[in-house]
mmCIF file of the N, C-alpha and C atoms, coordinates in Angstrom:
data_MODEL
# 
_entry.id   MODEL 
# 
loop_
_atom_site.group_PDB 
_atom_site.id 
_atom_site.type_symbol 
_atom_site.label_atom_id 
_atom_site.label_alt_id 
_atom_site.label_comp_id 
_atom_site.label_asym_id 
_atom_site.label_entity_id 
_atom_site.label_seq_id 
_atom_site.pdbx_PDB_ins_code 
_atom_site.Cartn_x 
_atom_site.Cartn_y 
_atom_site.Cartn_z 
_atom_site.occupancy 
_atom_site.B_iso_or_equiv 
_atom_site.pdbx_formal_charge 
_atom_site.auth_seq_id 
_atom_site.auth_comp_id 
_atom_site.auth_asym_id 
_atom_site.auth_atom_id 
_atom_site.pdbx_PDB_model_num 
ATOM 1   N N  . UNK A 1 1  ? 10.642  6.616   -5.059  1.00 0.00 ? 1  UNK A N  1 
ATOM 2   C CA . UNK A 1 1  ? 11.314  7.869   -5.133  1.00 0.00 ? 1  UNK A CA 1 
ATOM 3   C C  . UNK A 1 1  ? 11.739  7.836   -3.462  1.00 0.00 ? 1  UNK A C  1 
ATOM 4   N N  . UNK A 1 2  ? 13.005  8.363   -3.219  1.00 0.00 ? 2  UNK A N  1 
ATOM 5   C CA . UNK A 1 2  ? 13.780  8.432   -2.075  1.00 0.00 ? 2  UNK A CA 1 
ATOM 6   C C  . UNK A 1 2  ? 14.425  9.650   -1.365  1.00 0.00 ? 2  UNK A C  1 
ATOM 7   N N  . UNK A 1 3  ? 13.551  10.720  -0.711  1.00 0.00 ? 3  UNK A N  1 
ATOM 8   C CA . UNK A 1 3  ? 14.370  11.771  -0.360  1.00 0.00 ? 3  UNK A CA 1 
ATOM 9   C C  . UNK A 1 3  ? 14.711  11.961  1.265   1.00 0.00 ? 3  UNK A C  1 
ATOM 10  N N  . UNK A 1 4  ? 14.700  13.011  1.524   1.00 0.00 ? 4  UNK A N  1 
ATOM 11  C CA . UNK A 1 4  ? 14.861  13.655  3.129   1.00 0.00 ? 4  UNK A CA 1 
ATOM 12  C C  . UNK A 1 4  ? 13.814  13.660  3.401   1.00 0.00 ? 4  UNK A C  1 
ATOM 13  N N  . UNK A 1 5  ? 12.852  14.103  2.635   1.00 0.00 ? 5  UNK A N  1 
ATOM 14  C CA . UNK A 1 5  ? 11.616  14.397  3.392   1.00 0.00 ? 5  UNK A CA 1 
ATOM 15  C C  . UNK A 1 5  ? 10.471  13.657  2.747   1.00 0.00 ? 5  UNK A C  1 
ATOM 16  N N  . UNK A 1 6  ? 10.573  12.680  1.743   1.00 0.00 ? 6  UNK A N  1 
ATOM 17  C CA . UNK A 1 6  ? 9.755   12.031  0.897   1.00 0.00 ? 6  UNK A CA 1 
ATOM 18  C C  . UNK A 1 6  ? 10.134  10.686  0.884   1.00 0.00 ? 6  UNK A C  1 
ATOM 19  N N  . UNK A 1 7  ? 8.811   10.007  0.966   1.00 0.00 ? 7  UNK A N  1 
ATOM 20  C CA . UNK A 1 7  ? 8.707   8.557   0.882   1.00 0.00 ? 7  UNK A CA 1 
ATOM 21  C C  . UNK A 1 7  ? 7.783   7.922   -0.251  1.00 0.00 ? 7  UNK A C  1 
ATOM 22  N N  . UNK A 1 8  ? 8.168   7.199   -1.518  1.00 0.00 ? 8  UNK A N  1 
ATOM 23  C CA . UNK A 1 8  ? 7.063   6.921   -2.165  1.00 0.00 ? 8  UNK A CA 1 
ATOM 24  C C  . UNK A 1 8  ? 7.011   5.353   -2.343  1.00 0.00 ? 8  UNK A C  1 
ATOM 25  N N  . UNK A 1 9  ? 5.611   4.664   -2.546  1.00 0.00 ? 9  UNK A N  1 
ATOM 26  C CA . UNK A 1 9  ? 5.652   3.499   -2.239  1.00 0.00 ? 9  UNK A CA 1 
ATOM 27  C C  . UNK A 1 9  ? 4.211   3.150   -3.158  1.00 0.00 ? 9  UNK A C  1 
ATOM 28  N N  . UNK A 1 10 ? 4.255   1.758   -3.425  1.00 0.00 ? 10 UNK A N  1 
ATOM 29  C CA . UNK A 1 10 ? 3.255   1.365   -4.218  1.00 0.00 ? 10 UNK A CA 1 
ATOM 30  C C  . UNK A 1 10 ? 2.340   1.214   -3.658  1.00 0.00 ? 10 UNK A C  1 
ATOM 31  N N  . UNK A 1 11 ? 0.995   1.514   -3.723  1.00 0.00 ? 11 UNK A N  1 
ATOM 32  C CA . UNK A 1 11 ? -0.439  1.390   -3.380  1.00 0.00 ? 11 UNK A CA 1 
ATOM 33  C C  . UNK A 1 11 ? -1.426  0.199   -3.985  1.00 0.00 ? 11 UNK A C  1 
ATOM 34  N N  . UNK A 1 12 ? -1.786  -0.924  -3.664  1.00 0.00 ? 12 UNK A N  1 
ATOM 35  C CA . UNK A 1 12 ? -2.600  -1.349  -4.915  1.00 0.00 ? 12 UNK A CA 1 
ATOM 36  C C  . UNK A 1 12 ? -4.465  -1.269  -4.295  1.00 0.00 ? 12 UNK A C  1 
ATOM 37  N N  . UNK A 1 13 ? -4.882  -0.711  -4.850  1.00 0.00 ? 13 UNK A N  1 
ATOM 38  C CA . UNK A 1 13 ? -6.277  -0.388  -4.723  1.00 0.00 ? 13 UNK A CA 1 
ATOM 39  C C  . UNK A 1 13 ? -7.158  -1.757  -5.510  1.00 0.00 ? 13 UNK A C  1 
ATOM 40  N N  . UNK A 1 14 ? -7.911  -2.251  -4.533  1.00 0.00 ? 14 UNK A N  1 
ATOM 41  C CA . UNK A 1 14 ? -8.683  -3.873  -5.192  1.00 0.00 ? 14 UNK A CA 1 
ATOM 42  C C  . UNK A 1 14 ? -10.195 -2.899  -4.400  1.00 0.00 ? 14 UNK A C  1 
ATOM 43  N N  . UNK A 1 15 ? -11.331 -3.384  -5.800  1.00 0.00 ? 15 UNK A N  1 
ATOM 44  C CA . UNK A 1 15 ? -12.753 -3.167  -5.420  1.00 0.00 ? 15 UNK A CA 1 
ATOM 45  C C  . UNK A 1 15 ? -13.064 -3.797  -4.464  1.00 0.00 ? 15 UNK A C  1 
ATOM 46  N N  . UNK A 1 16 ? -13.675 -3.618  -3.459  1.00 0.00 ? 16 UNK A N  1 
ATOM 47  C CA . UNK A 1 16 ? -14.252 -4.378  -2.489  1.00 0.00 ? 16 UNK A CA 1 
ATOM 48  C C  . UNK A 1 16 ? -15.631 -4.601  -2.826  1.00 0.00 ? 16 UNK A C  1 
ATOM 49  N N  . UNK A 1 17 ? -16.174 -6.009  -2.419  1.00 0.00 ? 17 UNK A N  1 
ATOM 50  C CA . UNK A 1 17 ? -17.307 -6.226  -2.806  1.00 0.00 ? 17 UNK A CA 1 
ATOM 51  C C  . UNK A 1 17 ? -18.599 -5.681  -2.531  1.00 0.00 ? 17 UNK A C  1 
ATOM 52  N N  . UNK A 1 18 ? -18.467 -5.144  -1.330  1.00 0.00 ? 18 UNK A N  1 
ATOM 53  C CA . UNK A 1 18 ? -19.637 -4.219  -0.885  1.00 0.00 ? 18 UNK A CA 1 
ATOM 54  C C  . UNK A 1 18 ? -19.303 -2.982  -1.337  1.00 0.00 ? 18 UNK A C  1 
ATOM 55  N N  . UNK A 1 19 ? -18.433 -2.464  -1.880  1.00 0.00 ? 19 UNK A N  1 
ATOM 56  C CA . UNK A 1 19 ? -18.582 -0.882  -2.215  1.00 0.00 ? 19 UNK A CA 1 
ATOM 57  C C  . UNK A 1 19 ? -17.315 -0.522  -2.037  1.00 0.00 ? 19 UNK A C  1 
ATOM 58  N N  . UNK A 1 20 ? -16.790 0.605   -2.599  1.00 0.00 ? 20 UNK A N  1 
ATOM 59  C CA . UNK A 1 20 ? -15.495 1.192   -1.938  1.00 0.00 ? 20 UNK A CA 1 
ATOM 60  C C  . UNK A 1 20 ? -14.490 0.573   -2.666  1.00 0.00 ? 20 UNK A C  1 
ATOM 61  N N  . UNK A 1 21 ? -12.946 0.261   -1.753  1.00 0.00 ? 21 UNK A N  1 
ATOM 62  C CA . UNK A 1 21 ? -11.687 0.052   -2.311  1.00 0.00 ? 21 UNK A CA 1 
ATOM 63  C C  . UNK A 1 21 ? -11.124 -0.602  -0.872  1.00 0.00 ? 21 UNK A C  1 
ATOM 64  N N  . UNK A 1 22 ? -10.250 -1.572  -0.940  1.00 0.00 ? 22 UNK A N  1 
ATOM 65  C CA . UNK A 1 22 ? -9.421  -1.953  0.114   1.00 0.00 ? 22 UNK A CA 1 
ATOM 66  C C  . UNK A 1 22 ? -8.129  -1.583  -0.553  1.00 0.00 ? 22 UNK A C  1 
ATOM 67  N N  . UNK A 1 23 ? -6.881  -0.823  0.077   1.00 0.00 ? 23 UNK A N  1 
ATOM 68  C CA . UNK A 1 23 ? -5.775  -0.903  -0.401  1.00 0.00 ? 23 UNK A CA 1 
ATOM 69  C C  . UNK A 1 23 ? -4.583  -1.796  0.477   1.00 0.00 ? 23 UNK A C  1 
ATOM 70  N N  . UNK A 1 24 ? -3.339  -2.081  -0.273  1.00 0.00 ? 24 UNK A N  1 
ATOM 71  C CA . UNK A 1 24 ? -2.451  -2.349  0.735   1.00 0.00 ? 24 UNK A CA 1 
ATOM 72  C C  . UNK A 1 24 ? -1.041  -1.854  0.170   1.00 0.00 ? 24 UNK A C  1 
ATOM 73  N N  . UNK A 1 25 ? -0.157  -2.120  0.864   1.00 0.00 ? 25 UNK A N  1 
ATOM 74  C CA . UNK A 1 25 ? 1.533   -1.360  0.156   1.00 0.00 ? 25 UNK A CA 1 
ATOM 75  C C  . UNK A 1 25 ? 2.244   -2.550  0.477   1.00 0.00 ? 25 UNK A C  1 
ATOM 76  N N  . UNK A 1 26 ? 2.437   -3.159  -0.726  1.00 0.00 ? 26 UNK A N  1 
ATOM 77  C CA . UNK A 1 26 ? 3.140   -4.387  -0.651  1.00 0.00 ? 26 UNK A CA 1 
ATOM 78  C C  . UNK A 1 26 ? 4.414   -4.678  0.032   1.00 0.00 ? 26 UNK A C  1 
ATOM 79  N N  . UNK A 1 27 ? 5.129   -3.586  0.156   1.00 0.00 ? 27 UNK A N  1 
ATOM 80  C CA . UNK A 1 27 ? 6.439   -3.424  0.843   1.00 0.00 ? 27 UNK A CA 1 
ATOM 81  C C  . UNK A 1 27 ? 6.357   -3.244  2.494   1.00 0.00 ? 27 UNK A C  1 
ATOM 82  N N  . UNK A 1 28 ? 5.093   -2.691  2.823   1.00 0.00 ? 28 UNK A N  1 
ATOM 83  C CA . UNK A 1 28 ? 5.148   -2.492  4.243   1.00 0.00 ? 28 UNK A CA 1 
ATOM 84  C C  . UNK A 1 28 ? 3.872   -3.506  4.677   1.00 0.00 ? 28 UNK A C  1 
ATOM 85  N N  . UNK A 1 29 ? 4.318   -4.827  4.768   1.00 0.00 ? 29 UNK A N  1 
ATOM 86  C CA . UNK A 1 29 ? 3.303   -6.173  5.353   1.00 0.00 ? 29 UNK A CA 1 
ATOM 87  C C  . UNK A 1 29 ? 2.069   -5.374  6.437   1.00 0.00 ? 29 UNK A C  1 
ATOM 88  N N  . UNK A 1 30 ? 1.398   -5.587  6.467   1.00 0.00 ? 30 UNK A N  1 
ATOM 89  C CA . UNK A 1 30 ? 0.112   -5.220  7.016   1.00 0.00 ? 30 UNK A CA 1 
ATOM 90  C C  . UNK A 1 30 ? -0.381  -3.975  7.042   1.00 0.00 ? 30 UNK A C  1 
ATOM 91  N N  . UNK A 1 31 ? 0.300   -3.105  6.368   1.00 0.00 ? 31 UNK A N  1 
ATOM 92  C CA . UNK A 1 31 ? -0.244  -1.802  6.051   1.00 0.00 ? 31 UNK A CA 1 
ATOM 93  C C  . UNK A 1 31 ? -1.170  -1.921  5.397   1.00 0.00 ? 31 UNK A C  1 
ATOM 94  N N  . UNK A 1 32 ? -2.484  -1.720  5.581   1.00 0.00 ? 32 UNK A N  1 
ATOM 95  C CA . UNK A 1 32 ? -3.673  -1.505  4.721   1.00 0.00 ? 32 UNK A CA 1 
ATOM 96  C C  . UNK A 1 32 ? -4.934  -1.032  5.236   1.00 0.00 ? 32 UNK A C  1 
ATOM 97  N N  . UNK A 1 33 ? -5.996  -0.510  4.404   1.00 0.00 ? 33 UNK A N  1 
ATOM 98  C CA . UNK A 1 33 ? -6.794  0.368   4.724   1.00 0.00 ? 33 UNK A CA 1 
ATOM 99  C C  . UNK A 1 33 ? -8.182  -0.270  3.893   1.00 0.00 ? 33 UNK A C  1 
ATOM 100 N N  . UNK A 1 34 ? -9.289  0.747   3.905   1.00 0.00 ? 34 UNK A N  1 
ATOM 101 C CA . UNK A 1 34 ? -10.059 1.174   2.973   1.00 0.00 ? 34 UNK A CA 1 
ATOM 102 C C  . UNK A 1 34 ? -10.782 2.478   2.832   1.00 0.00 ? 34 UNK A C  1 
ATOM 103 N N  . UNK A 1 35 ? -11.676 2.488   1.646   1.00 0.00 ? 35 UNK A N  1 
ATOM 104 C CA . UNK A 1 35 ? -12.614 4.024   1.844   1.00 0.00 ? 35 UNK A CA 1 
ATOM 105 C C  . UNK A 1 35 ? -13.516 3.632   0.951   1.00 0.00 ? 35 UNK A C  1 
ATOM 106 N N  . UNK A 1 36 ? -14.686 4.391   1.199   1.00 0.00 ? 36 UNK A N  1 
ATOM 107 C CA . UNK A 1 36 ? -15.845 4.214   0.265   1.00 0.00 ? 36 UNK A CA 1 
ATOM 108 C C  . UNK A 1 36 ? -15.566 4.828   -0.980  1.00 0.00 ? 36 UNK A C  1 
ATOM 109 N N  . UNK A 1 37 ? -15.097 6.081   -1.491  1.00 0.00 ? 37 UNK A N  1 
ATOM 110 C CA . UNK A 1 37 ? -14.244 6.053   -3.001  1.00 0.00 ? 37 UNK A CA 1 
ATOM 111 C C  . UNK A 1 37 ? -13.004 5.960   -2.984  1.00 0.00 ? 37 UNK A C  1 
ATOM 112 N N  . UNK A 1 38 ? -12.550 6.257   -4.154  1.00 0.00 ? 38 UNK A N  1 
ATOM 113 C CA . UNK A 1 38 ? -10.955 6.275   -4.433  1.00 0.00 ? 38 UNK A CA 1 
ATOM 114 C C  . UNK A 1 38 ? -10.021 7.100   -3.739  1.00 0.00 ? 38 UNK A C  1 
ATOM 115 N N  . UNK A 1 39 ? -10.979 8.264   -3.250  1.00 0.00 ? 39 UNK A N  1 
ATOM 116 C CA . UNK A 1 39 ? -10.051 9.600   -3.021  1.00 0.00 ? 39 UNK A CA 1 
ATOM 117 C C  . UNK A 1 39 ? -10.212 9.420   -0.929  1.00 0.00 ? 39 UNK A C  1 
ATOM 118 N N  . UNK A 1 40 ? -10.930 8.792   -0.767  1.00 0.00 ? 40 UNK A N  1 
ATOM 119 C CA . UNK A 1 40 ? -11.096 8.314   0.612   1.00 0.00 ? 40 UNK A CA 1 
ATOM 120 C C  . UNK A 1 40 ? -9.911  7.784   1.108   1.00 0.00 ? 40 UNK A C  1 
ATOM 121 N N  . UNK A 1 41 ? -10.083 6.375   -0.008  1.00 0.00 ? 41 UNK A N  1 
ATOM 122 C CA . UNK A 1 41 ? -8.930  5.103   0.156   1.00 0.00 ? 41 UNK A CA 1 
ATOM 123 C C  . UNK A 1 41 ? -7.787  5.720   0.296   1.00 0.00 ? 41 UNK A C  1 
ATOM 124 N N  . UNK A 1 42 ? -7.472  6.533   -0.865  1.00 0.00 ? 42 UNK A N  1 
ATOM 125 C CA . UNK A 1 42 ? -6.096  7.565   -0.864  1.00 0.00 ? 42 UNK A CA 1 
ATOM 126 C C  . UNK A 1 42 ? -5.782  8.070   0.230   1.00 0.00 ? 42 UNK A C  1 
ATOM 127 N N  . UNK A 1 43 ? -6.528  9.056   1.041   1.00 0.00 ? 43 UNK A N  1 
ATOM 128 C CA . UNK A 1 43 ? -6.413  9.407   2.261   1.00 0.00 ? 43 UNK A CA 1 
ATOM 129 C C  . UNK A 1 43 ? -5.781  8.710   3.450   1.00 0.00 ? 43 UNK A C  1 
ATOM 130 N N  . UNK A 1 44 ? -6.638  7.779   3.243   1.00 0.00 ? 44 UNK A N  1 
ATOM 131 C CA . UNK A 1 44 ? -6.541  6.714   4.159   1.00 0.00 ? 44 UNK A CA 1 
ATOM 132 C C  . UNK A 1 44 ? -5.307  5.807   4.356   1.00 0.00 ? 44 UNK A C  1 
ATOM 133 N N  . UNK A 1 45 ? -4.944  5.167   2.878   1.00 0.00 ? 45 UNK A N  1 
ATOM 134 C CA . UNK A 1 45 ? -3.858  5.033   2.977   1.00 0.00 ? 45 UNK A CA 1 
ATOM 135 C C  . UNK A 1 45 ? -2.484  5.562   2.930   1.00 0.00 ? 45 UNK A C  1 
ATOM 136 N N  . UNK A 1 46 ? -2.318  7.031   2.789   1.00 0.00 ? 46 UNK A N  1 
ATOM 137 C CA . UNK A 1 46 ? -1.264  8.151   3.241   1.00 0.00 ? 46 UNK A CA 1 
ATOM 138 C C  . UNK A 1 46 ? -1.261  7.983   4.453   1.00 0.00 ? 46 UNK A C  1 
ATOM 139 N N  . UNK A 1 47 ? -2.218  7.991   5.277   1.00 0.00 ? 47 UNK A N  1 
ATOM 140 C CA . UNK A 1 47 ? -2.401  8.076   6.864   1.00 0.00 ? 47 UNK A CA 1 
ATOM 141 C C  . UNK A 1 47 ? -1.960  6.975   7.215   1.00 0.00 ? 47 UNK A C  1 
ATOM 142 N N  . UNK A 1 48 ? -2.282  5.972   6.762   1.00 0.00 ? 48 UNK A N  1 
ATOM 143 C CA . UNK A 1 48 ? -1.787  4.722   7.506   1.00 0.00 ? 48 UNK A CA 1 
ATOM 144 C C  . UNK A 1 48 ? -0.355  4.272   6.975   1.00 0.00 ? 48 UNK A C  1 
ATOM 145 N N  . UNK A 1 49 ? 0.273   4.802   5.890   1.00 0.00 ? 49 UNK A N  1 
ATOM 146 C CA . UNK A 1 49 ? 1.858   4.808   6.030   1.00 0.00 ? 49 UNK A CA 1 
ATOM 147 C C  . UNK A 1 49 ? 2.424   5.601   6.893   1.00 0.00 ? 49 UNK A C  1 
ATOM 148 N N  . UNK A 1 50 ? 1.752   6.823   6.947   1.00 0.00 ? 50 UNK A N  1 
ATOM 149 C CA . UNK A 1 50 ? 2.475   7.647   8.171   1.00 0.00 ? 50 UNK A CA 1 
ATOM 150 C C  . UNK A 1 50 ? 2.625   7.121   9.332   1.00 0.00 ? 50 UNK A C  1 
ATOM 151 N N  . UNK A 1 51 ? 1.751   6.276   9.715   1.00 0.00 ? 51 UNK A N  1 
ATOM 152 C CA . UNK A 1 51 ? 1.432   5.860   11.280  1.00 0.00 ? 51 UNK A CA 1 
ATOM 153 C C  . UNK A 1 51 ? 2.525   4.351   10.950  1.00 0.00 ? 51 UNK A C  1 
ATOM 154 N N  . UNK A 1 52 ? 2.437   3.874   10.026  1.00 0.00 ? 52 UNK A N  1 
ATOM 155 C CA . UNK A 1 52 ? 3.247   2.763   10.073  1.00 0.00 ? 52 UNK A CA 1 
ATOM 156 C C  . UNK A 1 52 ? 4.846   3.092   10.025  1.00 0.00 ? 52 UNK A C  1 
ATOM 157 N N  . UNK A 1 53 ? 5.189   4.022   9.531   1.00 0.00 ? 53 UNK A N  1 
ATOM 158 C CA . UNK A 1 53 ? 6.111   4.411   9.210   1.00 0.00 ? 53 UNK A CA 1 
ATOM 159 C C  . UNK A 1 53 ? 6.951   4.936   10.579  1.00 0.00 ? 53 UNK A C  1 
ATOM 160 N N  . UNK A 1 54 ? 6.224   6.061   11.287  1.00 0.00 ? 54 UNK A N  1 
ATOM 161 C CA . UNK A 1 54 ? 6.355   6.469   12.653  1.00 0.00 ? 54 UNK A CA 1 
ATOM 162 C C  . UNK A 1 54 ? 6.514   5.433   13.206  1.00 0.00 ? 54 UNK A C  1 
ATOM 163 N N  . UNK A 1 55 ? 5.726   4.351   13.599  1.00 0.00 ? 55 UNK A N  1 
ATOM 164 C CA . UNK A 1 55 ? 5.814   2.974   14.620  1.00 0.00 ? 55 UNK A CA 1 
ATOM 165 C C  . UNK A 1 55 ? 7.458   2.310   14.666  1.00 0.00 ? 55 UNK A C  1 
ATOM 166 N N  . UNK A 1 56 ? 7.702   2.279   12.914  1.00 0.00 ? 56 UNK A N  1 
ATOM 167 C CA . UNK A 1 56 ? 9.020   1.353   12.771  1.00 0.00 ? 56 UNK A CA 1 
ATOM 168 C C  . UNK A 1 56 ? 10.300  2.792   13.295  1.00 0.00 ? 56 UNK A C  1 
ATOM 169 N N  . UNK A 1 57 ? 9.997   3.880   12.969  1.00 0.00 ? 57 UNK A N  1 
ATOM 170 C CA . UNK A 1 57 ? 11.128  4.826   13.565  1.00 0.00 ? 57 UNK A CA 1 
ATOM 171 C C  . UNK A 1 57 ? 10.944  4.825   15.376  1.00 0.00 ? 57 UNK A C  1 
ATOM 172 N N  . UNK A 1 58 ? 9.899   4.716   16.061  1.00 0.00 ? 58 UNK A N  1 
ATOM 173 C CA . UNK A 1 58 ? 9.755   4.820   17.533  1.00 0.00 ? 58 UNK A CA 1 
ATOM 174 C C  . UNK A 1 58 ? 10.382  3.167   17.774  1.00 0.00 ? 58 UNK A C  1 
ATOM 175 N N  . UNK A 1 59 ? 10.416  2.414   17.178  1.00 0.00 ? 59 UNK A N  1 
ATOM 176 C CA . UNK A 1 59 ? 10.768  1.228   17.179  1.00 0.00 ? 59 UNK A CA 1 
ATOM 177 C C  . UNK A 1 59 ? 12.528  0.832   17.187  1.00 0.00 ? 59 UNK A C  1 
ATOM 178 N N  . UNK A 1 60 ? 13.111  1.802   16.253  1.00 0.00 ? 60 UNK A N  1 
ATOM 179 C CA . UNK A 1 60 ? 14.056  1.737   15.912  1.00 0.00 ? 60 UNK A CA 1 
ATOM 180 C C  . UNK A 1 60 ? 14.640  0.549   14.782  1.00 0.00 ? 60 UNK A C  1 
ATOM 181 N N  . UNK A 1 61 ? 13.222  0.322   14.253  1.00 0.00 ? 61 UNK A N  1 
ATOM 182 C CA . UNK A 1 61 ? 13.401  -0.631  13.162  1.00 0.00 ? 61 UNK A CA 1 
ATOM 183 C C  . UNK A 1 61 ? 13.885  0.145   11.690  1.00 0.00 ? 61 UNK A C  1 
ATOM 184 N N  . UNK A 1 62 ? 14.368  -0.516  10.560  1.00 0.00 ? 62 UNK A N  1 
ATOM 185 C CA . UNK A 1 62 ? 14.381  -0.295  9.231   1.00 0.00 ? 62 UNK A CA 1 
ATOM 186 C C  . UNK A 1 62 ? 13.317  0.399   8.653   1.00 0.00 ? 62 UNK A C  1 
ATOM 187 N N  . UNK A 1 63 ? 13.342  1.374   8.007   1.00 0.00 ? 63 UNK A N  1 
ATOM 188 C CA . UNK A 1 63 ? 11.941  1.885   7.030   1.00 0.00 ? 63 UNK A CA 1 
ATOM 189 C C  . UNK A 1 63 ? 12.479  1.291   5.677   1.00 0.00 ? 63 UNK A C  1 
ATOM 190 N N  . UNK A 1 64 ? 11.479  0.714   5.120   1.00 0.00 ? 64 UNK A N  1 
ATOM 191 C CA . UNK A 1 64 ? 11.555  -0.193  4.052   1.00 0.00 ? 64 UNK A CA 1 
ATOM 192 C C  . UNK A 1 64 ? 11.708  0.863   2.587   1.00 0.00 ? 64 UNK A C  1 
ATOM 193 N N  . UNK A 1 65 ? 12.354  0.420   1.862   1.00 0.00 ? 65 UNK A N  1 
ATOM 194 C CA . UNK A 1 65 ? 12.187  1.245   0.570   1.00 0.00 ? 65 UNK A CA 1 
ATOM 195 C C  . UNK A 1 65 ? 12.120  -0.161  -0.587  1.00 0.00 ? 65 UNK A C  1 
ATOM 196 N N  . UNK A 1 66 ? 11.244  0.649   -1.695  1.00 0.00 ? 66 UNK A N  1 
ATOM 197 C CA . UNK A 1 66 ? 11.039  0.024   -2.823  1.00 0.00 ? 66 UNK A CA 1 
ATOM 198 C C  . UNK A 1 66 ? 12.343  0.268   -3.572  1.00 0.00 ? 66 UNK A C  1 
ATOM 199 N N  . UNK A 1 67 ? 13.185  -0.923  -3.985  1.00 0.00 ? 67 UNK A N  1 
ATOM 200 C CA . UNK A 1 67 ? 14.411  -1.267  -4.766  1.00 0.00 ? 67 UNK A CA 1 
ATOM 201 C C  . UNK A 1 67 ? 14.059  -0.537  -6.171  1.00 0.00 ? 67 UNK A C  1 
ATOM 202 N N  . UNK A 1 68 ? 12.951  -1.035  -6.615  1.00 0.00 ? 68 UNK A N  1 
ATOM 203 C CA . UNK A 1 68 ? 12.651  -0.239  -8.124  1.00 0.00 ? 68 UNK A CA 1 
ATOM 204 C C  . UNK A 1 68 ? 11.283  -0.332  -8.490  1.00 0.00 ? 68 UNK A C  1 
ATOM 205 N N  . UNK A 1 69 ? 11.019  0.072   -9.620  1.00 0.00 ? 69 UNK A N  1 
ATOM 206 C CA . UNK A 1 69 ? 9.166   0.429   -9.918  1.00 0.00 ? 69 UNK A CA 1 
ATOM 207 C C  . UNK A 1 69 ? 8.947   -1.197  -10.059 1.00 0.00 ? 69 UNK A C  1 
ATOM 208 N N  . UNK A 1 70 ? 7.785   -1.610  -9.409  1.00 0.00 ? 70 UNK A N  1 
ATOM 209 C CA . UNK A 1 70 ? 6.941   -2.840  -9.275  1.00 0.00 ? 70 UNK A CA 1 
ATOM 210 C C  . UNK A 1 70 ? 6.605   -3.280  -10.988 1.00 0.00 ? 70 UNK A C  1 
ATOM 211 N N  . UNK A 1 71 ? 6.447   -4.248  -11.202 1.00 0.00 ? 71 UNK A N  1 
ATOM 212 C CA . UNK A 1 71 ? 5.615   -4.769  -12.485 1.00 0.00 ? 71 UNK A CA 1 
ATOM 213 C C  . UNK A 1 71 ? 4.336   -5.251  -12.217 1.00 0.00 ? 71 UNK A C  1 
ATOM 214 N N  . UNK A 1 72 ? 3.157   -4.620  -12.498 1.00 0.00 ? 72 UNK A N  1 
ATOM 215 C CA . UNK A 1 72 ? 1.958   -4.730  -12.054 1.00 0.00 ? 72 UNK A CA 1 
ATOM 216 C C  . UNK A 1 72 ? 1.346   -5.445  -13.629 1.00 0.00 ? 72 UNK A C  1 
ATOM 217 N N  . UNK A 1 73 ? 0.769   -6.812  -13.441 1.00 0.00 ? 73 UNK A N  1 
ATOM 218 C CA . UNK A 1 73 ? 0.172   -7.234  -14.537 1.00 0.00 ? 73 UNK A CA 1 
ATOM 219 C C  . UNK A 1 73 ? -0.830  -8.295  -14.223 1.00 0.00 ? 73 UNK A C  1 
ATOM 220 N N  . UNK A 1 74 ? -1.954  -8.661  -15.095 1.00 0.00 ? 74 UNK A N  1 
ATOM 221 C CA . UNK A 1 74 ? -2.597  -9.975  -14.659 1.00 0.00 ? 74 UNK A CA 1 
ATOM 222 C C  . UNK A 1 74 ? -2.354  -10.873 -15.240 1.00 0.00 ? 74 UNK A C  1 
ATOM 223 N N  . UNK A 1 75 ? -2.407  -12.135 -14.918 1.00 0.00 ? 75 UNK A N  1 
ATOM 224 C CA . UNK A 1 75 ? -1.908  -13.364 -14.987 1.00 0.00 ? 75 UNK A CA 1 
ATOM 225 C C  . UNK A 1 75 ? -3.063  -14.157 -15.375 1.00 0.00 ? 75 UNK A C  1 
ATOM 226 N N  . UNK A 1 76 ? -3.101  -14.771 -16.143 1.00 0.00 ? 76 UNK A N  1 
ATOM 227 C CA . UNK A 1 76 ? -4.518  -15.833 -16.886 1.00 0.00 ? 76 UNK A CA 1 
ATOM 228 C C  . UNK A 1 76 ? -3.916  -17.267 -16.853 1.00 0.00 ? 76 UNK A C  1 
ATOM 229 N N  . UNK A 1 77 ? -4.538  -18.257 -15.970 1.00 0.00 ? 77 UNK A N  1 
ATOM 230 C CA . UNK A 1 77 ? -4.547  -19.655 -15.835 1.00 0.00 ? 77 UNK A CA 1 
ATOM 231 C C  . UNK A 1 77 ? -5.960  -20.292 -16.057 1.00 0.00 ? 77 UNK A C  1 
ATOM 232 N N  . UNK A 1 78 ? -5.312  -21.440 -16.562 1.00 0.00 ? 78 UNK A N  1 
ATOM 233 C CA . UNK A 1 78 ? -6.524  -22.423 -16.695 1.00 0.00 ? 78 UNK A CA 1 
ATOM 234 C C  . UNK A 1 78 ? -7.465  -22.616 -15.229 1.00 0.00 ? 78 UNK A C  1 
ATOM 235 N N  . UNK A 1 79 ? -8.650  -22.697 -15.388 1.00 0.00 ? 79 UNK A N  1 
ATOM 236 C CA . UNK A 1 79 ? -9.551  -22.974 -14.001 1.00 0.00 ? 79 UNK A CA 1 
ATOM 237 C C  . UNK A 1 79 ? -9.400  -24.668 -13.823 1.00 0.00 ? 79 UNK A C  1 
ATOM 238 N N  . UNK A 1 80 ? -8.855  -25.304 -12.640 1.00 0.00 ? 80 UNK A N  1 
ATOM 239 C CA . UNK A 1 80 ? -8.623  -26.485 -12.688 1.00 0.00 ? 80 UNK A CA 1 
ATOM 240 C C  . UNK A 1 80 ? -9.816  -27.247 -12.623 1.00 0.00 ? 80 UNK A C  1 
ATOM 241 N N  . UNK A 1 81 ? -9.812  -28.625 -13.310 1.00 0.00 ? 81 UNK A N  1 
ATOM 242 C CA . UNK A 1 81 ? -10.994 -29.446 -13.591 1.00 0.00 ? 81 UNK A CA 1 
ATOM 243 C C  . UNK A 1 81 ? -11.594 -29.978 -12.241 1.00 0.00 ? 81 UNK A C  1 
# 
């Protein structure tokens, strides 16, 4: 969703080996964080996105927007011999 005051991005939450979650935003390269709980990870990625966007604005760079809803699915492939 794109409006004057709100930007919406897809965030990918992946369980971390040591516990908690690692979160990334595919359309914002390098925008990632982590949290011990889902709630903490969600707050942290919201903050990370805000800082990322503010940095782009400061540098006069374009703010990326998702062009459409992503399709997220699992893909199964044979294990190499």
